[in-house]
C-alpha positions as a LaTeX table, in Angstrom:
\begin{tabular}{lrrr}
\hline
Residue & $x$ (\AA) & $y$ (\AA) & $z$ (\AA) \\
\hline
Unk1 & $-0.47$ & $-10.85$ & 43.20 \\
Unk2 & 3.09 & $-9.19$ & 41.90 \\
Unk3 & 3.43 & $-6.20$ & 43.80 \\
Unk4 & 6.39 & $-3.88$ & 43.26 \\
Unk5 & 8.82 & $-4.41$ & 45.87 \\
Unk6 & 8.96 & $-0.96$ & 46.67 \\
Unk7 & 5.55 & $-1.10$ & 47.35 \\
Unk8 & 6.23 & $-3.98$ & 49.86 \\
Unk9 & 8.95 & $-2.38$ & 51.49 \\
Unk10 & 7.09 & 0.36 & 52.18 \\
Unk11 & 4.52 & $-1.55$ & 53.97 \\
Unk12 & 6.91 & $-3.73$ & 55.56 \\
Unk13 & 8.34 & $-0.86$ & 57.34 \\
Unk14 & 4.92 & 0.72 & 58.35 \\
Unk15 & 3.28 & $-1.53$ & 59.47 \\
Unk16 & 5.43 & $-3.76$ & 61.69 \\
Unk17 & 3.51 & $-6.96$ & 62.67 \\
Unk18 & 0.49 & $-5.89$ & 60.06 \\
Unk19 & 2.75 & $-6.15$ & 56.92 \\
Unk20 & 1.80 & $-9.78$ & 56.24 \\
Unk21 & $-1.83$ & $-9.62$ & 56.58 \\
Unk22 & $-2.33$ & $-6.62$ & 54.95 \\
Unk23 & $-0.38$ & $-8.36$ & 52.24 \\
Unk24 & $-2.31$ & $-11.45$ & 52.10 \\
Unk25 & $-5.33$ & $-9.85$ & 51.59 \\
Unk26 & $-4.39$ & $-8.76$ & 47.95 \\
Unk27 & $-4.47$ & $-12.06$ & 46.53 \\
Unk28 & $-8.05$ & $-12.37$ & 48.12 \\
Unk29 & $-11.46$ & $-11.00$ & 45.38 \\
Unk30 & $-13.09$ & $-8.08$ & 46.50 \\
Unk31 & $-16.28$ & $-7.57$ & 47.76 \\
Unk32 & $-19.44$ & $-6.66$ & 45.72 \\
Unk33 & $-21.70$ & $-4.18$ & 46.88 \\
Unk34 & $-24.93$ & $-2.44$ & 45.76 \\
Unk35 & $-27.44$ & 0.30 & 47.17 \\
Unk36 & $-30.98$ & 0.64 & 46.41 \\
Unk37 & $-32.36$ & 4.00 & 45.42 \\
Unk38 & $-34.90$ & 6.09 & 47.08 \\
Unk39 & $-35.22$ & 8.37 & 45.30 \\
Unk40 & $-37.82$ & 6.19 & 43.48 \\
Unk41 & $-41.05$ & 4.97 & 44.58 \\
Unk42 & $-41.90$ & 0.94 & 45.27 \\
Unk43 & $-41.36$ & $-0.93$ & 42.29 \\
Unk44 & $-41.58$ & $-4.97$ & 41.67 \\
Unk45 & $-37.99$ & $-5.34$ & 42.20 \\
Unk46 & $-35.72$ & $-8.12$ & 41.90 \\
Unk47 & $-32.71$ & $-7.99$ & 44.06 \\
Unk48 & $-31.13$ & $-10.50$ & 46.87 \\
Unk49 & $-30.89$ & $-7.89$ & 50.17 \\
Unk50 & $-30.10$ & $-10.54$ & 51.60 \\
Unk51 & $-26.91$ & $-9.00$ & 53.29 \\
Unk52 & $-27.05$ & $-5.61$ & 54.18 \\
Unk53 & $-23.90$ & $-3.46$ & 54.82 \\
Unk54 & $-24.21$ & $-1.61$ & 58.50 \\
Unk55 & $-23.27$ & 1.21 & 57.58 \\
Unk56 & $-26.17$ & 2.53 & 55.04 \\
Unk57 & $-29.02$ & 2.16 & 54.70 \\
Unk58 & $-29.54$ & 1.26 & 51.51 \\
Unk59 & $-26.26$ & $-0.89$ & 50.69 \\
Unk60 & $-25.91$ & $-4.96$ & 50.39 \\
Unk61 & $-22.91$ & $-7.00$ & 49.48 \\
Unk62 & $-23.37$ & $-8.77$ & 46.52 \\
Unk63 & $-23.65$ & $-8.63$ & 42.29 \\
Unk64 & $-26.04$ & $-6.65$ & 40.09 \\
Unk65 & $-26.06$ & $-7.00$ & 36.21 \\
Unk66 & $-26.06$ & $-3.53$ & 33.83 \\
Unk67 & $-28.70$ & $-5.57$ & 31.89 \\
Unk68 & $-31.53$ & $-5.84$ & 33.73 \\
Unk69 & $-34.59$ & $-3.55$ & 34.72 \\
Unk70 & $-33.39$ & $-2.34$ & 37.78 \\
Unk71 & $-29.63$ & $-1.30$ & 36.73 \\
Unk72 & $-31.33$ & 0.32 & 33.12 \\
Unk73 & $-34.52$ & 2.35 & 35.75 \\
Unk74 & $-31.77$ & 3.44 & 37.86 \\
Unk75 & $-32.98$ & 1.81 & 41.12 \\
Unk76 & $-29.61$ & 0.16 & 41.97 \\
Unk77 & $-26.53$ & 1.31 & 42.05 \\
Unk78 & $-22.93$ & $-0.63$ & 42.18 \\
Unk79 & $-19.98$ & 0.47 & 44.35 \\
Unk80 & $-17.84$ & $-0.75$ & 46.05 \\
Unk81 & $-18.84$ & $-1.20$ & 49.58 \\
Unk82 & $-15.44$ & 1.01 & 50.98 \\
Unk83 & $-16.18$ & 4.00 & 48.46 \\
Unk84 & $-19.81$ & 4.04 & 50.00 \\
Unk85 & $-18.92$ & 5.29 & 53.42 \\
Unk86 & $-17.76$ & 8.52 & 51.84 \\
Unk87 & $-21.41$ & 10.10 & 51.81 \\
Unk88 & $-22.47$ & 8.63 & 55.14 \\
Unk89 & $-19.56$ & 10.27 & 56.90 \\
Unk90 & $-20.68$ & 13.29 & 54.98 \\
Unk91 & $-23.97$ & 13.19 & 55.59 \\
Unk92 & $-25.82$ & 16.27 & 54.03 \\
Unk93 & $-29.43$ & 16.86 & 54.77 \\
Unk94 & $-31.89$ & 18.29 & 52.54 \\
Unk95 & $-31.64$ & 21.11 & 51.51 \\
Unk96 & $-27.78$ & 21.90 & 51.86 \\
Unk97 & $-25.21$ & 23.18 & 48.79 \\
Unk98 & $-23.28$ & 20.22 & 48.34 \\
Unk99 & $-19.91$ & 20.26 & 45.90 \\
Unk100 & $-18.95$ & 16.49 & 44.71 \\
Unk101 & $-15.59$ & 18.13 & 43.46 \\
Unk102 & $-14.31$ & 14.62 & 41.68 \\
Unk103 & $-17.08$ & 13.10 & 41.13 \\
Unk104 & $-17.02$ & 10.46 & 38.11 \\
Unk105 & $-18.20$ & 8.02 & 37.87 \\
Unk106 & $-21.43$ & 9.05 & 39.74 \\
Unk107 & $-21.18$ & 6.81 & 43.12 \\
Unk108 & $-20.61$ & 9.34 & 45.69 \\
Unk109 & $-22.86$ & 12.17 & 43.64 \\
Unk110 & $-25.84$ & 9.41 & 43.31 \\
Unk111 & $-25.81$ & 8.66 & 47.14 \\
Unk112 & $-25.55$ & 12.55 & 48.12 \\
Unk113 & $-28.43$ & 13.02 & 45.73 \\
Unk114 & $-29.87$ & 9.78 & 48.02 \\
Unk115 & $-29.33$ & 11.39 & 51.50 \\
Unk116 & $-30.44$ & 14.69 & 50.67 \\
Unk117 & $-33.96$ & 13.98 & 48.27 \\
Unk118 & $-33.49$ & 16.10 & 45.82 \\
Unk119 & $-33.79$ & 18.74 & 47.70 \\
Unk120 & $-30.92$ & 21.76 & 47.72 \\
Unk121 & $-28.39$ & 21.50 & 45.20 \\
Unk122 & $-26.49$ & 19.36 & 44.45 \\
Unk123 & $-22.91$ & 20.30 & 41.97 \\
Unk124 & $-21.04$ & 17.23 & 40.66 \\
Unk125 & $-17.52$ & 18.47 & 38.57 \\
Unk126 & $-15.45$ & 15.93 & 36.55 \\
Unk127 & $-12.57$ & 17.37 & 34.80 \\
Unk128 & $-11.80$ & 14.42 & 32.46 \\
Unk129 & $-14.30$ & 14.75 & 29.63 \\
Unk130 & $-14.48$ & 11.08 & 29.06 \\
Unk131 & $-15.35$ & 10.64 & 32.76 \\
Unk132 & $-17.94$ & 13.74 & 32.84 \\
Unk133 & $-19.84$ & 11.95 & 30.37 \\
Unk134 & $-20.14$ & 8.81 & 32.48 \\
Unk135 & $-20.71$ & 10.96 & 35.54 \\
Unk136 & $-23.94$ & 12.50 & 33.21 \\
Unk137 & $-24.91$ & 9.17 & 32.62 \\
Unk138 & $-25.37$ & 8.09 & 35.69 \\
Unk139 & $-26.73$ & 10.76 & 37.99 \\
Unk140 & $-29.49$ & 10.55 & 35.28 \\
Unk141 & $-30.11$ & 6.84 & 35.27 \\
Unk142 & $-30.60$ & 7.44 & 39.21 \\
Unk143 & $-33.40$ & 10.33 & 38.92 \\
Unk144 & $-31.08$ & 13.05 & 40.40 \\
Unk145 & $-33.08$ & 16.01 & 39.92 \\
Unk146 & $-31.68$ & 19.26 & 38.97 \\
Unk147 & $-28.23$ & 18.77 & 39.38 \\
Unk148 & $-25.58$ & 20.81 & 38.11 \\
Unk149 & $-22.95$ & 18.70 & 36.11 \\
Unk150 & $-19.43$ & 20.59 & 35.32 \\
Unk151 & $-16.14$ & 19.74 & 33.69 \\
Unk152 & $-14.14$ & 21.78 & 35.03 \\
Unk153 & $-10.60$ & 22.55 & 37.02 \\
Unk154 & $-10.88$ & 23.48 & 40.92 \\
Unk155 & $-8.93$ & 27.12 & 40.27 \\
Unk156 & $-12.21$ & 28.13 & 37.65 \\
Unk157 & $-14.40$ & 26.52 & 39.80 \\
Unk158 & $-13.82$ & 28.68 & 42.89 \\
Unk159 & $-13.87$ & 32.14 & 41.09 \\
Unk160 & $-17.89$ & 31.02 & 40.45 \\
Unk161 & $-18.24$ & 29.45 & 43.72 \\
Unk162 & $-16.53$ & 32.03 & 46.85 \\
Unk163 & $-17.86$ & 31.14 & 50.11 \\
Unk164 & $-20.98$ & 29.21 & 48.85 \\
Unk165 & $-21.18$ & 25.59 & 49.91 \\
Unk166 & $-22.47$ & 23.86 & 52.94 \\
Unk167 & $-20.38$ & 20.69 & 52.42 \\
Unk168 & $-17.93$ & 19.98 & 49.81 \\
Unk169 & $-16.82$ & 16.60 & 49.18 \\
Unk170 & $-13.27$ & 15.94 & 47.73 \\
Unk171 & $-12.55$ & 11.97 & 46.38 \\
Unk172 & $-8.95$ & 13.03 & 45.42 \\
Unk173 & $-7.39$ & 11.25 & 42.33 \\
Unk174 & $-4.62$ & 9.03 & 43.96 \\
Unk175 & $-2.05$ & 6.97 & 43.76 \\
Unk176 & $-4.64$ & 3.85 & 43.83 \\
Unk177 & $-2.92$ & 1.57 & 45.99 \\
Unk178 & $-5.78$ & 0.41 & 47.73 \\
Unk179 & $-7.33$ & $-0.79$ & 44.21 \\
Unk180 & $-4.36$ & $-2.68$ & 43.51 \\
Unk181 & $-6.31$ & $-6.66$ & 43.99 \\
Unk182 & $-9.54$ & $-4.80$ & 41.84 \\
Unk183 & $-7.00$ & $-3.11$ & 38.46 \\
Unk184 & $-3.95$ & $-5.16$ & 38.56 \\
Unk185 & $-3.34$ & $-1.92$ & 36.25 \\
Unk186 & $-2.98$ & $-0.03$ & 38.65 \\
Unk187 & 0.49 & $-1.49$ & 40.05 \\
Unk188 & 2.43 & $-0.87$ & 37.17 \\
Unk189 & 2.07 & 2.60 & 36.92 \\
Unk190 & 3.00 & 3.09 & 40.97 \\
Unk191 & 6.44 & 3.58 & 42.20 \\
Unk192 & 8.14 & 4.87 & 45.02 \\
Unk193 & 7.97 & 8.41 & 44.49 \\
Unk194 & 4.62 & 8.91 & 42.59 \\
Unk195 & 2.21 & 9.09 & 45.67 \\
Unk196 & 4.27 & 12.31 & 46.51 \\
Unk197 & 3.79 & 13.59 & 43.32 \\
Unk198 & $-0.46$ & 12.70 & 43.70 \\
Unk199 & 0.15 & 15.19 & 47.06 \\
Unk200 & 1.26 & 17.51 & 45.07 \\
Unk201 & $-2.41$ & 18.20 & 42.81 \\
Unk202 & $-3.96$ & 17.13 & 45.85 \\
Unk203 & $-3.27$ & 19.96 & 47.98 \\
Unk204 & $-4.03$ & 21.99 & 45.26 \\
Unk205 & $-7.02$ & 20.68 & 44.61 \\
Unk206 & $-8.31$ & 21.16 & 48.47 \\
Unk207 & $-6.82$ & 24.75 & 48.33 \\
Unk208 & $-8.95$ & 25.67 & 45.46 \\
Unk209 & $-12.08$ & 24.07 & 47.27 \\
Unk210 & $-11.44$ & 25.71 & 50.65 \\
Unk211 & $-12.01$ & 29.06 & 48.84 \\
Unk212 & $-15.73$ & 27.43 & 48.01 \\
Unk213 & $-16.15$ & 26.52 & 51.48 \\
Unk214 & $-19.23$ & 28.82 & 53.75 \\
Unk215 & $-17.69$ & 30.02 & 56.84 \\
Unk216 & $-18.27$ & 26.57 & 59.34 \\
Unk217 & $-18.95$ & 24.32 & 56.65 \\
Unk218 & $-17.57$ & 20.68 & 55.90 \\
Unk219 & $-14.74$ & 19.57 & 54.26 \\
Unk220 & $-14.68$ & 15.89 & 53.55 \\
Unk221 & $-11.40$ & 14.45 & 51.84 \\
Unk222 & $-10.76$ & 11.12 & 50.80 \\
Unk223 & $-8.82$ & 8.47 & 49.24 \\
Unk224 & $-8.55$ & 5.24 & 47.46 \\
Unk225 & $-4.93$ & 4.36 & 48.72 \\
Unk226 & $-2.45$ & 3.61 & 51.81 \\
Unk227 & $-0.01$ & 5.92 & 51.00 \\
Unk228 & 0.36 & 8.12 & 54.40 \\
Unk229 & 1.62 & 11.51 & 52.07 \\
Unk230 & $-2.02$ & 11.34 & 50.32 \\
Unk231 & $-3.76$ & 11.02 & 53.23 \\
Unk232 & $-2.51$ & 11.87 & 57.23 \\
Unk233 & 0.25 & 14.13 & 55.70 \\
Unk234 & $-2.22$ & 15.88 & 54.11 \\
Unk235 & $-5.12$ & 16.55 & 56.46 \\
Unk236 & $-2.25$ & 17.62 & 59.07 \\
Unk237 & $-1.19$ & 19.95 & 56.00 \\
Unk238 & $-4.96$ & 21.51 & 55.59 \\
Unk239 & $-4.63$ & 21.65 & 59.81 \\
Unk240 & $-1.13$ & 23.58 & 59.67 \\
Unk241 & $-2.31$ & 25.98 & 56.94 \\
Unk242 & $-5.84$ & 26.77 & 57.57 \\
Unk243 & $-8.72$ & 27.12 & 60.21 \\
Unk244 & $-9.69$ & 23.86 & 60.51 \\
Unk245 & $-11.05$ & 21.02 & 63.20 \\
Unk246 & $-11.21$ & 17.51 & 62.53 \\
Unk247 & $-14.49$ & 16.21 & 62.77 \\
Unk248 & $-14.96$ & 12.75 & 64.11 \\
Unk249 & $-16.43$ & 9.61 & 62.51 \\
Unk250 & $-17.98$ & 7.11 & 63.76 \\
Unk251 & $-16.31$ & 3.66 & 63.22 \\
Unk252 & $-17.74$ & 0.49 & 62.26 \\
Unk253 & $-16.10$ & $-3.32$ & 62.21 \\
Unk254 & $-12.91$ & $-3.29$ & 60.70 \\
Unk255 & $-12.27$ & 0.36 & 60.61 \\
Unk256 & $-9.77$ & 1.93 & 62.06 \\
Unk257 & $-8.42$ & 5.13 & 62.97 \\
Unk258 & $-5.57$ & 7.28 & 61.29 \\
Unk259 & $-2.23$ & 6.91 & 61.73 \\
Unk260 & $-0.80$ & 10.78 & 63.49 \\
Unk261 & 2.75 & 8.90 & 63.23 \\
Unk262 & 2.63 & 8.28 & 60.09 \\
Unk263 & 2.60 & 12.30 & 59.37 \\
Unk264 & 3.51 & 15.04 & 62.04 \\
Unk265 & 2.33 & 13.32 & 65.57 \\
Unk266 & $-1.09$ & 15.85 & 65.81 \\
Unk267 & $-3.82$ & 13.50 & 67.91 \\
Unk268 & $-6.09$ & 14.99 & 65.71 \\
Unk269 & $-5.02$ & 12.59 & 63.07 \\
Unk270 & $-7.32$ & 9.38 & 65.31 \\
Unk271 & $-10.45$ & 11.18 & 64.13 \\
Unk272 & $-9.97$ & 10.25 & 60.72 \\
Unk273 & $-10.38$ & 6.73 & 59.85 \\
Unk274 & $-8.93$ & 3.55 & 57.34 \\
Unk275 & $-10.12$ & 1.15 & 56.20 \\
Unk276 & $-7.53$ & $-1.94$ & 55.37 \\
Unk277 & $-8.42$ & $-4.58$ & 53.07 \\
Unk278 & $-6.88$ & $-7.33$ & 55.87 \\
Unk279 & $-9.43$ & $-6.15$ & 58.51 \\
Unk280 & $-12.30$ & $-4.58$ & 56.49 \\
Unk281 & $-15.16$ & $-6.17$ & 54.28 \\
Unk282 & $-13.82$ & $-3.75$ & 51.22 \\
Unk283 & $-10.89$ & $-2.47$ & 49.70 \\
Unk284 & $-8.60$ & 0.08 & 50.84 \\
Unk285 & $-9.86$ & 3.78 & 51.61 \\
Unk286 & $-9.09$ & 6.63 & 53.74 \\
Unk287 & $-11.37$ & 9.23 & 55.24 \\
Unk288 & $-11.26$ & 12.40 & 56.73 \\
Unk289 & $-14.61$ & 15.29 & 58.18 \\
Unk290 & $-12.99$ & 18.70 & 58.53 \\
Unk291 & $-15.18$ & 21.91 & 60.26 \\
Unk292 & $-14.06$ & 25.31 & 58.79 \\
Unk293 & $-13.82$ & 27.58 & 62.02 \\
Unk294 & $-13.52$ & 30.83 & 60.13 \\
Unk295 & $-16.43$ & 33.77 & 60.30 \\
Unk296 & $-18.02$ & 35.58 & 58.25 \\
Unk297 & $-20.81$ & 35.32 & 55.91 \\
Unk298 & $-21.37$ & 33.83 & 52.62 \\
Unk299 & $-20.56$ & 35.40 & 49.27 \\
Unk300 & $-23.91$ & 36.74 & 46.91 \\
Unk301 & $-23.07$ & 35.25 & 43.80 \\
Unk302 & $-25.09$ & 36.88 & 40.36 \\
Unk303 & $-27.77$ & 33.32 & 39.65 \\
Unk304 & $-28.51$ & 31.73 & 36.73 \\
Unk305 & $-31.68$ & 33.21 & 35.42 \\
Unk306 & $-34.21$ & 31.26 & 32.97 \\
Unk307 & $-33.78$ & 31.99 & 29.43 \\
Unk308 & $-36.46$ & 30.19 & 27.22 \\
Unk309 & $-37.99$ & 32.03 & 25.05 \\
Unk310 & $-41.72$ & 32.66 & 24.79 \\
Unk311 & $-42.61$ & 30.14 & 21.94 \\
Unk312 & $-40.59$ & 27.55 & 23.38 \\
Unk313 & $-42.52$ & 28.12 & 27.14 \\
Unk314 & $-45.43$ & 28.05 & 25.53 \\
Unk315 & $-44.85$ & 24.97 & 23.75 \\
Unk316 & $-43.48$ & 23.75 & 27.01 \\
Unk317 & $-46.69$ & 24.65 & 29.29 \\
Unk318 & $-49.21$ & 22.31 & 26.26 \\
Unk319 & $-46.82$ & 19.81 & 26.37 \\
Unk320 & $-47.65$ & 19.32 & 30.54 \\
Unk321 & $-51.66$ & 20.15 & 29.91 \\
Unk322 & $-51.71$ & 17.31 & 27.41 \\
Unk323 & $-48.72$ & 14.62 & 29.36 \\
Unk324 & $-48.51$ & 15.34 & 33.57 \\
Unk325 & $-50.85$ & 16.05 & 35.98 \\
Unk326 & $-51.99$ & 19.42 & 37.01 \\
Unk327 & $-48.98$ & 19.55 & 39.79 \\
Unk328 & $-46.17$ & 18.71 & 37.86 \\
Unk329 & $-45.07$ & 21.46 & 36.07 \\
Unk330 & $-40.45$ & 22.90 & 36.69 \\
Unk331 & $-41.16$ & 26.59 & 35.70 \\
Unk332 & $-37.48$ & 27.26 & 36.29 \\
Unk333 & $-36.46$ & 26.79 & 32.75 \\
Unk334 & $-33.22$ & 26.80 & 30.46 \\
Unk335 & $-32.47$ & 26.77 & 26.83 \\
Unk336 & $-29.27$ & 25.21 & 26.48 \\
Unk337 & $-28.25$ & 23.64 & 23.35 \\
Unk338 & $-31.67$ & 22.40 & 21.46 \\
Unk339 & $-32.33$ & 20.90 & 24.86 \\
Unk340 & $-35.51$ & 22.14 & 27.36 \\
Unk341 & $-33.80$ & 22.24 & 30.62 \\
Unk342 & $-35.48$ & 22.86 & 34.41 \\
Unk343 & $-33.02$ & 24.12 & 36.76 \\
Unk344 & $-31.91$ & 25.20 & 40.39 \\
Unk345 & $-32.16$ & 28.84 & 40.75 \\
Unk346 & $-29.46$ & 28.84 & 43.02 \\
Unk347 & $-26.99$ & 28.20 & 40.52 \\
Unk348 & $-24.23$ & 30.32 & 39.41 \\
Unk349 & $-24.49$ & 32.43 & 35.78 \\
Unk350 & $-22.80$ & 29.86 & 34.10 \\
Unk351 & $-21.44$ & 31.60 & 31.05 \\
Unk352 & $-17.74$ & 31.05 & 31.78 \\
Unk353 & $-18.32$ & 27.67 & 32.96 \\
Unk354 & $-17.64$ & 24.05 & 30.77 \\
Unk355 & $-21.40$ & 22.64 & 31.41 \\
Unk356 & $-22.58$ & 19.36 & 31.16 \\
Unk357 & $-26.05$ & 19.59 & 32.35 \\
Unk358 & $-27.42$ & 22.62 & 33.64 \\
Unk359 & $-30.51$ & 20.67 & 35.54 \\
Unk360 & $-32.83$ & 17.84 & 34.59 \\
Unk361 & $-33.63$ & 17.74 & 30.27 \\
Unk362 & $-36.83$ & 18.14 & 29.56 \\
Unk363 & $-37.18$ & 17.59 & 26.48 \\
Unk364 & $-35.90$ & 18.36 & 23.05 \\
Unk365 & $-37.01$ & 21.98 & 21.33 \\
Unk366 & $-38.10$ & 20.63 & 17.25 \\
Unk367 & $-40.03$ & 22.94 & 15.52 \\
Unk368 & $-43.44$ & 23.25 & 16.83 \\
Unk369 & $-43.40$ & 20.67 & 19.59 \\
Unk370 & $-41.33$ & 19.27 & 22.37 \\
Unk371 & $-40.25$ & 16.08 & 22.50 \\
Unk372 & $-39.87$ & 15.02 & 25.76 \\
Unk373 & $-36.23$ & 13.25 & 27.36 \\
Unk374 & $-35.19$ & 10.51 & 28.48 \\
Unk375 & $-34.04$ & 11.89 & 31.74 \\
Unk376 & $-36.55$ & 13.11 & 32.55 \\
Unk377 & $-38.70$ & 9.73 & 32.61 \\
Unk378 & $-36.24$ & 8.72 & 34.91 \\
Unk379 & $-36.32$ & 11.52 & 36.99 \\
Unk380 & $-40.66$ & 11.88 & 36.96 \\
Unk381 & $-42.86$ & 10.26 & 39.54 \\
Unk382 & $-45.54$ & 8.01 & 37.38 \\
Unk383 & $-48.46$ & 9.50 & 39.07 \\
Unk384 & $-47.83$ & 13.13 & 37.38 \\
Unk385 & $-47.72$ & 11.29 & 34.13 \\
Unk386 & $-51.41$ & 10.95 & 32.64 \\
Unk387 & $-50.46$ & 8.39 & 30.44 \\
Unk388 & $-48.47$ & 5.17 & 31.85 \\
Unk389 & $-48.83$ & 1.94 & 29.58 \\
Unk390 & $-46.93$ & $-1.30$ & 31.29 \\
Unk391 & $-45.00$ & $-3.64$ & 29.36 \\
Unk392 & $-43.32$ & $-7.38$ & 30.31 \\
Unk393 & $-39.53$ & $-7.67$ & 30.74 \\
Unk394 & $-39.76$ & $-9.67$ & 27.22 \\
Unk395 & $-41.33$ & $-6.03$ & 25.98 \\
Unk396 & $-38.38$ & $-3.99$ & 28.17 \\
Unk397 & $-35.50$ & $-6.82$ & 26.44 \\
Unk398 & $-36.92$ & $-5.48$ & 23.01 \\
Unk399 & $-37.42$ & $-1.46$ & 24.35 \\
Unk400 & $-33.71$ & $-1.68$ & 24.58 \\
Unk401 & $-32.00$ & $-3.35$ & 21.61 \\
Unk402 & $-34.48$ & $-0.11$ & 20.05 \\
Unk403 & $-37.23$ & $-2.29$ & 18.83 \\
Unk404 & $-40.74$ & $-1.37$ & 18.72 \\
Unk405 & $-43.55$ & $-2.42$ & 20.68 \\
Unk406 & $-47.09$ & $-4.01$ & 19.46 \\
Unk407 & $-49.44$ & $-2.46$ & 21.67 \\
Unk408 & $-53.18$ & $-2.53$ & 22.55 \\
Unk409 & $-54.40$ & $-0.95$ & 18.99 \\
Unk410 & $-57.28$ & 1.03 & 21.16 \\
Unk411 & $-54.49$ & 3.08 & 22.48 \\
Unk412 & $-54.73$ & 6.88 & 21.61 \\
Unk413 & $-52.72$ & 7.99 & 19.98 \\
Unk414 & $-49.55$ & 10.44 & 22.12 \\
Unk415 & $-46.43$ & 9.97 & 24.67 \\
Unk416 & $-46.91$ & 7.35 & 27.41 \\
Unk417 & $-44.55$ & 6.65 & 30.02 \\
Unk418 & $-42.91$ & 3.13 & 30.07 \\
Unk419 & $-42.68$ & 1.25 & 32.83 \\
Unk420 & $-41.75$ & $-2.42$ & 33.64 \\
Unk421 & $-42.79$ & $-4.06$ & 37.14 \\
Unk422 & $-43.59$ & $-0.34$ & 38.24 \\
Unk423 & $-40.12$ & 0.50 & 36.91 \\
Unk424 & $-39.69$ & 4.01 & 34.46 \\
Unk425 & $-37.53$ & 2.82 & 31.19 \\
Unk426 & $-38.51$ & 5.51 & 29.13 \\
Unk427 & $-40.88$ & 7.42 & 26.76 \\
Unk428 & $-42.33$ & 6.17 & 24.58 \\
Unk429 & $-45.02$ & 7.15 & 21.63 \\
Unk430 & $-48.40$ & 5.36 & 20.41 \\
Unk431 & $-49.53$ & 5.83 & 16.65 \\
Unk432 & $-52.10$ & 3.35 & 15.33 \\
Unk433 & $-51.43$ & 0.07 & 17.88 \\
Unk434 & $-47.62$ & 0.51 & 17.80 \\
Unk435 & $-45.08$ & 1.73 & 20.45 \\
Unk436 & $-42.89$ & 3.73 & 18.81 \\
Unk437 & $-39.38$ & 3.52 & 20.45 \\
Unk438 & $-37.24$ & 6.59 & 21.76 \\
Unk439 & $-34.98$ & 4.82 & 24.13 \\
Unk440 & $-31.59$ & 7.04 & 23.46 \\
Unk441 & $-28.91$ & 4.76 & 20.40 \\
Unk442 & $-26.29$ & 5.31 & 22.20 \\
Unk443 & $-27.72$ & 3.31 & 25.70 \\
Unk444 & $-29.20$ & 0.70 & 23.50 \\
Unk445 & $-28.04$ & $-2.95$ & 24.35 \\
Unk446 & $-28.85$ & $-6.21$ & 23.77 \\
Unk447 & $-29.78$ & $-8.78$ & 26.39 \\
\hline
\end{tabular}
């Protein structure tokens, strides 16, 4: 592929003997990969899992189609293999409070949620509105329960989450050099000065993120660029200006240590890792893990409280009695627009924040009734639902197209969780032998 001359000259000087194999790797195909979803119950999943990825339990090399039951139901997520290692390095535990600061399109957030087992609090933020909408779609399809999804700038967030998070992941906006072979267009906006310009913004983001980290908390910083200005030099800047230490990261085949000589020579930079495409089966990536050495206590914040009216709460309780088993009943209810949500009571008061989702949508608030939300169907365990209907693959084709489906005329009227090969795919309403389709119009497609 055609690479900028300044880019080639820069890495000729930096890489020495490795330069030619590095440059040649840009003519190779990118690796495709996917992760299966540990949040979903067992189902009849048709995926080729013959090439597992060593560093993540649910990762595999291979390509998946977005027009399959597995993808639509959230049982699989397509993700570049190098990017998969970032959440593994973060390694959150169930119960943690975790911020994914630059989260779109959602690969790392869905991975974090799986590792957290839907326990604790995941806050996923994206500053660009259009990308934030994609983030919402991906988290909801994955079945992430009660995430807080925001569309904010880091400076605003730091005012609402002072010293709050156990772990913060910054997959920083960068010059994108590591994605050149996957996205050839990225070479057109690259310039010699671009990495330096990106580094200015990255420092601003990191400075605000540090304000939100608990004393002793961990900061995971990653980019998809090779540029030392955005990688080792950013970590060196953190170590020089804040009370942090780098933590070692386990290396797998093809992963190499960061280069202290590309920054200020600090040997602690060897704890960072680089993923070069001529050495590793994936695109370019840089990952660092740092721990705060500051002491003190987390700051108390004012939490969000439920605001569901007595009437709406009563309608929701009645809906639950008719449609769900006794052990399924979210109690933290929030009316947000025309939608009723379940939310995590650990989130801060939402006033002053641009909120995409305060939690999991439960249902649309209609006059004297609740219409169950699509996102709830993908997040709920089928054992919690009284009425479940199984459709075949041909009927699924019609369902995602928005068509009605003929069912047994003896089925009682009401809401049903729809499954295909035991995978939840949405809600439908049975009326006189017809399954009415409530698959969201904006998501419909033809197989």
